[in-house]
N, C-alpha and C positions, 0 to 999 in steps of 0.2 A: 297547486298554485295558491290555495288559501293560506299557506304559511308565509306568503310574501305580502307584507303590509302595503307596499306600493300597488301591487295588483289589486288587492281588496279595495283600496281607496279609489283607484281608477274605475273599478266596477261599480262602486257606490256612487261615484259622480255620474256615471252613465245612467244608473237607475234614477237618480235625482233629476237629471235632465229629461228623462222619459216622462216623469210626472209633471214637470214644469212646462215643457216646450209646447204642449197643445194650446196654451194661451198666448203664445208669442207670435209675432209676424213670421210667416212661413220661411222666409229666407234666413232669418236668424235661428229659427228652430232647426232647420236642415243643417246649417253650419255647426251648431252646437252638437247635434246628434253625431254628425260625421267626425268631429274632433274627439268626442267622448269615445266613440267606437274605435277610432285610431289609437287613442291612448291605451285602451284595454288590450287591443290586439298586439300592439307593438311591445307593450310591457310583457305580455305572455311570450312573445317571440324572443325577447331578451333573455328570458329564463332558460331557454334552450341552449344558450351559449355558456362557455366556461366563465366563471365569475370575474376574472380580471382580463377578459379578452377584449380586443378592439371591437369585435362584432357586438358584444353585449353593450359596450359603451355607446356605440352608434345607435343601436335600438333604443337605449334609454334616453339619449339626446332627442331622438325623434318623438318618443312618448312624452317627454317633458315639454317639447314644443307644442304638441297637440293639447296637453293639459293647460298650457298657458293660453292657447287659442280658445279653449273652452271657457276659461275664466274671463278672458277679454270679451267674449260673446255675451256671457252673463252680465258683465258690466255694461255693455251697450244696451242690453235689454232693460236693465235697471235705469239707465240714463234716459230711456225713452218713456219712462213712466208706466210701463206695462207690468213691472215686477210685482210679485206677491211673495208670500211666505215660501212657496215652492222654489221660486227663483233665487231667493236668498240662500236657501238650503243648497241648491245646485252650485251656487258660487262658493259657499263654504266647503263643499265636498271637492270642488275643483281645486281650491286652495290647499286642501289636505293632500290631494293627489300630487300637486306640484311639490309640496314639501317632502313627501315620502319618496317620490321619484328622484328628487335632488339628492336626498340622503343615499339612496341606492346607487345612483351614479357616482357619488363621491366614494362610496365603499368599493365600487368596482374599479376605481382608478388606483387604489392602493393595495399592493400585494403585501400580505403579512408573512414574514419569515417565521418558520417554526423552529429555528435554531435555538 
């Protein structure tokens, strides 16, 4: 799975949240951890499906929604004034995950003919 940039980015966002969340209000920390875990697990699940399949696209849409939820949670934390360097890093990593999941989803919607 380390060859999939979207998976690596989602895993990086999870690691960044694990470092940042202990300083956050518990309800936001729990929400961020859950969203980050879901993004990683659902991205991994997507890789078990054929590249242009509806099942892969469904998983990637769910992973993308989780990554967006993570980014929004980081944004809420920053808006409350709790944020520090670790929170900014978590938000950047969530953004990277969103971008790469979007690219992977886009690539999964287009079948390339080998003719």
